[in-house]
C-alpha positions as CSV (number, residue, x, y, z in Angstrom):
1,M,-63.7,-0.5,-48.2
2,N,-62.6,2.4,-50.2
3,S,-60.1,2.0,-52.8
4,R,-57.0,2.8,-50.8
5,E,-58.1,0.5,-48.1
6,R,-58.8,-2.3,-50.6
7,I,-55.4,-2.0,-52.1
8,I,-53.6,-1.8,-48.7
9,A,-55.4,-5.1,-47.8
10,A,-54.5,-6.8,-51.0
11,I,-50.8,-6.0,-51.1
12,N,-50.7,-7.3,-47.4
13,H,-52.3,-10.6,-48.6
14,K,-55.6,-9.9,-46.8
15,Q,-59.0,-10.8,-47.9
16,V,-60.9,-7.8,-49.6
17,D,-64.5,-7.0,-50.2
18,R,-63.9,-7.4,-53.9
19,C,-60.9,-7.8,-56.3
20,P,-58.9,-4.6,-56.6
21,I,-58.5,-3.2,-60.1
22,D,-55.8,-1.3,-61.8
23,L,-56.2,0.6,-65.1
24,G,-53.5,3.1,-65.8
25,G,-51.8,3.1,-62.4
26,C,-48.3,2.7,-63.9
27,T,-46.5,2.4,-67.3
28,Q,-47.2,-1.4,-67.5
29,T,-50.9,-1.4,-66.7
30,G,-51.9,1.4,-69.0
31,I,-53.7,1.8,-72.4
32,N,-52.6,3.0,-75.7
33,A,-54.0,6.5,-76.5
34,S,-55.7,5.3,-79.7
35,T,-57.7,2.6,-77.9
36,L,-58.4,4.9,-75.0
37,W,-59.8,7.6,-77.3
38,K,-62.1,5.0,-79.0
39,L,-63.3,3.6,-75.6
40,K,-64.1,7.1,-74.3
41,K,-66.1,7.9,-77.4
42,A,-68.0,4.6,-77.2
43,L,-68.8,5.3,-73.5
44,G,-70.1,8.8,-74.2
45,L,-67.2,10.3,-72.3
46,G,-66.2,12.8,-75.0
47,D,-63.6,12.8,-77.8
48,S,-61.1,15.4,-76.5
49,A,-57.4,14.9,-77.1
50,I,-55.7,12.3,-74.9
51,K,-52.7,13.4,-72.9
52,I,-49.7,11.1,-73.2
53,V,-48.3,9.9,-69.9
54,E,-45.7,7.5,-71.4
55,L,-44.2,8.6,-74.7
56,S,-42.4,5.5,-76.1
57,Q,-45.5,3.4,-75.6
58,M,-48.0,6.2,-76.4
59,L,-50.0,5.4,-73.3
60,G,-52.9,7.8,-72.6
61,E,-53.9,9.4,-69.4
62,V,-56.6,7.4,-67.6
63,T,-58.8,10.3,-66.3
64,E,-61.3,10.2,-63.5
65,D,-64.3,9.4,-65.8
66,V,-62.6,6.3,-67.0
67,R,-61.4,5.3,-63.6
68,K,-65.0,5.6,-62.2
69,W,-66.3,3.5,-65.1
70,S,-63.7,0.7,-64.8
71,Q,-63.8,0.9,-61.0
72,T,-60.0,1.1,-60.7
73,D,-58.5,1.5,-57.3
74,V,-55.2,3.0,-58.0
75,V,-53.7,6.0,-59.4
76,G,-50.1,6.7,-60.5
77,L,-47.8,9.4,-59.3
78,F,-45.9,9.5,-62.5
79,N,-42.2,10.5,-63.3
80,R,-41.8,13.8,-65.2
81,N,-39.1,12.7,-67.3
82,T,-39.6,11.2,-70.7
83,S,-37.3,8.5,-72.0
84,Y,-35.8,11.0,-74.6
85,G,-34.3,13.6,-72.5
86,Y,-37.1,16.1,-71.8
87,K,-40.0,16.6,-69.4
88,Y,-43.6,15.9,-69.6
89,E,-44.6,19.7,-69.8
90,N,-45.5,22.5,-72.2
91,W,-48.1,20.3,-73.9
92,K,-48.9,20.6,-77.6
93,P,-51.4,18.9,-79.9
94,W,-50.5,16.1,-82.2
95,N,-52.4,13.5,-84.2
96,M,-51.5,9.8,-84.4
97,D,-51.5,8.1,-87.8
98,D,-55.0,6.7,-87.2
99,G,-56.4,10.3,-86.4
100,T,-56.3,10.0,-82.6
101,P,-55.8,13.6,-81.2
102,V,-53.3,13.6,-78.5
103,L,-51.3,16.0,-76.4
104,V,-47.5,15.5,-76.4
105,P,-44.7,17.2,-74.3
106,G,-43.3,20.3,-75.9
107,G,-39.8,18.7,-76.4
108,F,-41.4,16.1,-78.8
109,E,-39.5,16.4,-82.0
110,Y,-39.3,14.0,-84.8
111,E,-38.2,13.7,-88.5
112,V,-40.2,11.7,-91.2
113,D,-38.2,9.5,-93.6
114,S,-39.1,8.7,-97.1
115,K,-41.3,5.6,-96.0
116,G,-43.3,7.8,-93.4
117,N,-41.5,6.3,-90.4
118,K,-41.2,8.9,-87.6
119,R,-37.6,9.2,-86.2
120,L,-37.6,10.6,-82.7
121,C,-34.6,13.0,-81.7
122,P,-33.1,12.7,-78.4
123,Q,-33.2,15.9,-76.4
124,S,-35.0,17.5,-79.2
125,D,-31.8,17.7,-81.0
126,H,-32.0,17.2,-84.8
127,S,-28.4,17.0,-85.2
128,A,-28.2,13.8,-83.2
129,P,-28.7,10.3,-84.6
130,Y,-32.4,9.4,-84.0
131,S,-32.9,7.2,-81.0
132,A,-36.4,5.8,-81.6
133,I,-38.7,5.0,-84.5
134,M,-42.3,4.7,-85.1
135,P,-43.2,3.0,-88.4
136,S,-45.8,4.6,-90.6
137,G,-49.2,3.6,-89.3
138,G,-47.6,2.6,-86.0
139,S,-48.8,3.3,-82.5
140,F,-45.6,3.3,-80.4
141,F,-41.9,3.9,-80.8
142,D,-39.1,1.4,-80.7
143,N,-35.6,2.3,-79.5
144,V,-32.8,2.1,-82.0
145,D,-29.3,0.8,-81.5
146,R,-26.9,3.7,-82.4
147,C,-23.6,2.1,-81.4
148,E,-21.6,-0.2,-83.5
149,S,-21.2,-3.9,-82.5
150,F,-18.8,-3.9,-79.5
151,D,-15.3,-5.5,-79.8
152,M,-15.6,-8.5,-77.6
153,D,-11.9,-9.3,-77.9
154,L,-10.9,-6.4,-75.7
155,D,-9.4,-7.0,-72.3
156,E,-11.9,-6.1,-69.4
157,S,-9.3,-3.9,-67.9
158,E,-9.5,-1.6,-71.0
159,L,-13.3,-0.9,-70.5
160,T,-14.8,2.2,-68.9
161,P,-18.2,1.4,-67.5
162,V,-18.7,4.4,-65.3
163,D,-17.6,6.9,-68.0
164,D,-19.9,5.0,-70.5
165,F,-23.1,5.2,-68.3
166,K,-22.5,8.3,-66.1
167,E,-25.0,10.3,-68.2
168,D,-27.7,7.6,-67.9
169,F,-28.4,7.9,-64.2
170,K,-29.1,11.2,-62.6
171,V,-30.0,12.4,-59.0
172,M,-33.4,14.2,-59.0
173,D,-33.3,17.9,-58.8
174,D,-35.2,20.2,-56.5
175,R,-37.9,20.9,-59.2
176,D,-38.7,17.2,-59.5
177,A,-38.7,16.7,-55.6
178,A,-41.1,19.7,-55.3
179,Y,-43.4,18.2,-58.0
180,Y,-43.5,14.7,-56.1
181,E,-44.3,16.4,-52.9
182,H,-47.1,18.5,-54.2
183,E,-48.6,15.8,-56.4
184,S,-48.5,13.2,-53.7
185,K,-50.3,15.6,-51.2
186,R,-52.9,16.2,-53.8
187,L,-53.5,12.6,-54.7
188,F,-53.4,11.4,-51.1
189,G,-55.7,14.3,-49.7
190,E,-58.2,14.7,-52.6
191,T,-58.7,11.0,-53.6
192,E,-59.2,7.7,-51.9
193,Y,-57.2,5.8,-54.4
194,G,-54.2,3.7,-53.6
195,I,-51.1,5.5,-54.9
196,I,-48.3,4.0,-56.9
197,G,-45.1,6.0,-56.9
198,V,-43.8,5.5,-60.5
199,L,-40.2,6.7,-59.6
200,G,-38.3,4.4,-61.9
201,G,-34.5,4.3,-62.0
202,G,-34.1,0.9,-60.2
203,G,-34.4,-1.3,-63.3
204,I,-30.8,-2.4,-63.5
205,G,-29.9,-4.0,-66.9
206,D,-33.2,-2.9,-68.4
207,V,-32.8,-3.4,-72.0
208,F,-35.1,-0.6,-72.9
209,G,-32.6,1.9,-71.4
210,I,-29.4,0.2,-72.5
211,P,-29.3,1.8,-76.1
212,G,-29.5,5.3,-74.3
213,P,-32.6,6.7,-75.9
214,S,-32.2,10.1,-74.1
215,L,-28.5,10.5,-74.9
216,I,-27.0,12.5,-77.9
217,H,-24.1,10.1,-78.4
218,P,-24.3,6.9,-76.2
219,K,-21.0,4.9,-75.8
220,G,-19.9,1.7,-74.4
221,I,-21.7,-1.8,-74.6
222,R,-25.2,-0.7,-75.8
223,R,-26.5,-3.3,-78.3
224,L,-28.7,-5.8,-76.9
225,D,-26.8,-8.8,-78.2
226,D,-23.5,-7.4,-76.9
227,W,-25.0,-6.5,-73.5
228,L,-26.2,-9.9,-73.0
229,M,-22.9,-11.5,-74.0
230,A,-21.0,-9.1,-71.6
231,H,-22.7,-10.8,-68.6
232,E,-20.4,-13.8,-69.3
233,L,-17.5,-12.1,-71.0
234,F,-17.2,-8.8,-69.1
235,P,-19.1,-9.4,-65.7
236,D,-17.1,-6.7,-63.8
237,Y,-18.3,-4.3,-66.5
238,I,-21.8,-5.1,-65.7
239,R,-21.3,-4.9,-62.0
240,E,-19.8,-1.5,-62.2
241,V,-22.7,-0.2,-64.3
242,F,-25.1,-1.8,-61.8
243,R,-23.1,-0.3,-58.8
244,L,-23.3,3.2,-60.4
245,Q,-27.1,2.8,-61.0
246,T,-27.8,1.5,-57.5
247,D,-25.9,4.3,-55.9
248,V,-27.9,6.9,-57.8
249,M,-31.1,5.0,-57.0
250,L,-30.5,4.8,-53.4
251,K,-29.9,8.7,-53.3
252,N,-33.1,9.1,-55.2
253,L,-35.1,6.8,-52.8
254,E,-34.0,9.1,-50.0
255,L,-35.0,12.2,-51.7
256,Y,-38.2,10.6,-52.8
257,R,-39.1,9.5,-49.3
258,Q,-38.4,13.2,-48.1
259,A,-40.8,14.3,-50.8
260,V,-43.7,11.7,-50.6
261,D,-43.3,10.2,-47.2
262,N,-45.9,7.4,-46.7
263,R,-48.5,9.0,-48.8
264,I,-47.8,6.4,-51.4
265,Q,-48.4,2.7,-50.7
266,I,-46.4,1.2,-53.6
267,I,-43.2,2.1,-55.3
268,W,-42.6,1.0,-58.9
269,M,-38.9,0.0,-58.8
270,S,-38.0,-1.9,-62.0
271,G,-39.2,-2.7,-65.4
272,T,-36.2,-5.1,-66.5
273,D,-37.5,-7.9,-68.4
274,F,-35.9,-11.3,-67.6
275,G,-38.1,-13.7,-69.8
276,T,-38.9,-14.5,-73.3
277,Q,-42.0,-16.5,-74.2
278,H,-40.1,-19.7,-73.6
279,S,-37.3,-19.1,-71.2
280,T,-35.3,-16.6,-69.2
281,F,-32.8,-14.3,-70.9
282,L,-30.1,-15.6,-68.6
283,K,-29.1,-18.4,-66.3
284,R,-30.4,-18.4,-62.8
285,E,-26.9,-18.3,-61.5
286,T,-26.1,-15.3,-63.5
287,F,-29.2,-13.6,-62.1
288,Q,-28.1,-14.5,-58.6
289,R,-24.5,-13.3,-59.1
290,L,-25.2,-10.1,-60.9
291,Y,-28.6,-8.8,-60.2
292,M,-29.8,-10.1,-56.9
293,P,-27.2,-8.2,-54.7
294,F,-28.1,-4.9,-56.0
295,Y,-31.9,-5.4,-56.0
296,R,-31.8,-6.7,-52.5
297,E,-29.9,-3.6,-51.4
298,M,-32.6,-1.4,-52.9
299,N,-35.4,-3.5,-51.5
300,D,-33.8,-3.5,-48.0
301,W,-33.6,0.3,-48.1
302,V,-37.3,0.7,-49.0
303,H,-38.4,-1.8,-46.2
304,K,-36.1,-0.3,-43.6
305,H,-37.1,3.4,-44.3
306,T,-40.6,3.2,-45.5
307,N,-44.0,1.4,-45.4
308,W,-44.0,1.1,-49.1
309,K,-44.4,-2.2,-51.1
310,T,-42.0,-2.7,-54.0
311,F,-43.4,-3.3,-57.4
312,Y,-41.4,-5.2,-60.0
313,H,-42.2,-5.8,-63.6
314,S,-40.7,-8.6,-65.8
315,C,-42.4,-10.1,-68.8
316,G,-41.9,-13.7,-69.9
317,A,-41.2,-17.1,-68.5
318,I,-39.7,-16.1,-65.3
319,Y,-40.8,-19.0,-63.2
320,P,-37.1,-20.2,-62.6
321,L,-36.3,-16.8,-61.0
322,L,-39.4,-16.3,-58.8
323,D,-37.9,-17.9,-55.8
324,D,-35.0,-15.5,-56.0
325,I,-37.3,-12.6,-56.7
326,A,-39.3,-13.2,-53.6
327,D,-36.0,-13.7,-51.6
328,M,-34.5,-10.4,-52.6
329,G,-37.3,-8.5,-51.1
330,V,-39.9,-7.9,-54.0
331,D,-43.5,-7.6,-52.8
332,I,-45.4,-7.3,-56.0
333,I,-44.7,-9.0,-59.3
334,N,-46.2,-7.8,-62.7
335,P,-47.5,-8.5,-65.4
336,V,-47.9,-12.2,-64.7
337,Q,-47.6,-13.4,-68.2
338,C,-49.6,-16.6,-68.0
339,S,-49.1,-17.5,-71.6
340,A,-45.4,-17.9,-71.2
341,I,-43.8,-21.3,-70.5
342,G,-44.1,-22.4,-66.9
343,M,-46.3,-19.5,-65.9
344,A,-49.7,-21.2,-65.4
345,P,-51.6,-19.1,-62.9
346,E,-52.5,-22.2,-60.7
347,R,-48.9,-23.1,-60.3
348,L,-48.0,-19.4,-59.5
349,K,-50.7,-19.0,-56.9
350,S,-50.0,-22.3,-55.3
351,E,-46.2,-21.9,-54.9
352,F,-45.8,-18.1,-54.5
353,G,-49.2,-16.7,-53.5
354,D,-48.2,-16.3,-49.9
355,R,-44.8,-14.5,-50.7
356,L,-45.7,-12.4,-53.8
357,V,-48.6,-10.2,-54.6
358,F,-49.7,-10.9,-58.3
359,W,-50.5,-7.6,-60.1
360,G,-51.9,-8.4,-63.6
361,G,-52.5,-11.7,-65.4
362,G,-56.1,-10.8,-65.7
363,V,-56.4,-11.3,-69.6
364,D,-53.9,-12.2,-72.4
365,T,-53.2,-8.9,-74.3
366,Q,-51.3,-10.8,-77.0
367,D,-54.2,-13.1,-78.2
368,I,-57.5,-13.2,-76.4
369,L,-58.1,-9.3,-75.7
370,P,-57.2,-8.2,-79.3
371,F,-58.3,-11.1,-81.3
372,G,-60.8,-13.1,-79.2
373,T,-64.6,-12.6,-78.8
374,P,-66.2,-10.8,-75.9
375,D,-67.3,-14.3,-74.6
376,E,-63.7,-15.6,-74.7
377,V,-62.6,-12.5,-72.9
378,E,-65.3,-13.0,-70.2
379,A,-64.4,-16.6,-69.7
380,Q,-60.7,-15.9,-69.2
381,V,-61.3,-13.1,-66.9
382,H,-63.5,-15.3,-64.7
383,D,-60.8,-18.0,-64.7
384,R,-58.0,-15.6,-63.6
385,L,-60.1,-14.0,-61.0
386,R,-61.0,-17.4,-59.6
387,T,-57.4,-18.6,-59.6
388,L,-55.2,-15.6,-58.8
389,G,-57.8,-13.8,-56.7
390,A,-58.4,-16.6,-54.2
391,G,-57.5,-15.6,-50.7
392,G,-56.3,-12.1,-51.5
393,G,-52.8,-11.0,-52.6
394,Y,-54.0,-10.0,-56.0
395,V,-54.8,-6.9,-58.1
396,F,-56.5,-7.3,-61.4
397,S,-55.0,-5.9,-64.4
398,T,-54.4,-6.9,-68.0
399,I,-51.2,-8.8,-68.9
400,H,-49.1,-5.5,-69.7
401,N,-50.6,-2.6,-71.5
402,I,-53.8,-2.6,-73.6
403,M,-52.5,-1.9,-77.1
404,A,-53.9,0.0,-80.1
405,Q,-56.6,-1.8,-82.3
406,V,-58.1,-3.7,-79.4
407,P,-61.9,-3.9,-80.0
408,V,-63.8,-1.6,-77.8
409,E,-66.5,-4.3,-77.2
410,N,-63.8,-6.6,-75.7
411,L,-62.8,-3.9,-73.4
412,I,-66.2,-3.2,-72.2
413,R,-67.0,-6.8,-71.6
414,L,-63.7,-7.2,-69.6
415,Y,-64.5,-4.5,-67.1
416,E,-68.2,-5.4,-66.8
417,T,-67.0,-9.0,-66.0
418,V,-64.7,-7.8,-63.3
419,A,-67.3,-5.4,-61.9
420,K,-69.9,-8.3,-61.6
421,A,-67.4,-10.7,-59.9
422,R,-68.0,-10.0,-56.2
């Protein structure tokens, strides 16, 4: 099998010649630029500046030399829009605090406060309140709440959800559509990789976007605590926001289909997190009432009009929601956070392995990969390949992105172990 054939077989729950691998195919299976730079140096692949493909997490571009070394089987067709209101274009050099040389988009503008923290300006506008911050010595940005705590004593009829969120969701323009068409043709024709269309926009309720990091002056219910309480206090507000977002997503799906056709095999739909380490963020009944109808509508559109498989990301202890996630038409679930309560890989594979493709779960990026020994990394990788990889329906990747300060020797052992597991 070549890589594309291997991925197509895996996402259709068929046996493959070896376990497919993903490093850098989307924004939840990537690697921090700092670690990527050190890895490339250690492998003798040069020390040139790392292009940033996702700015908030400072993910580096996994180039062809690294894909070949790691034997990855997928490549991402990435979204051109940053989370901060400008495009990935007009690249310029910048150095991270640890000295890693990177290339950032031309719109990247920030201020430094008295403690050395970097405050990111939305839309490159220094007159706006900063929307994200990277602590001094840090390696990624955190979004900032800029709205005051919402008055939860208001009557729901006084709220204006569509007006509050109309700037958050946009129909793609002709320039973006032309980019997707050109790039999908290039990736499909010039490579043999499986292709993930990282379109985005379908992550309803994604708490990353709720603060409005790209907006000059966000308004409405924007703080995480207020947003979660609004699910019970103002459910119609939540529904109207989701209706607006879903309508825009359906328009973008049609435009995207026209641009990329069936040259992609997988579409990255949503990055909304529903779990903490110990439980879900919300009751199952709330998920069924507020989220499932909109997600099902989007998934039904994809399955009716394309051959794509839908890729959903959610961290945490989401076992109580997996039956609903499968029922609403999700094909692929990521990152398979096996360290969370109820997420034992044996249980997941036994109960859902015939309904969901597991994409991730390969090694714990919170504990084993950054703090374990190479032998501990190897042992966990073997265990996850044996458990999750049995019978197909699995793509190996780490549990979420590889962060900064991960020992290079652990990474090398990780991919050597996967390569030997035939």
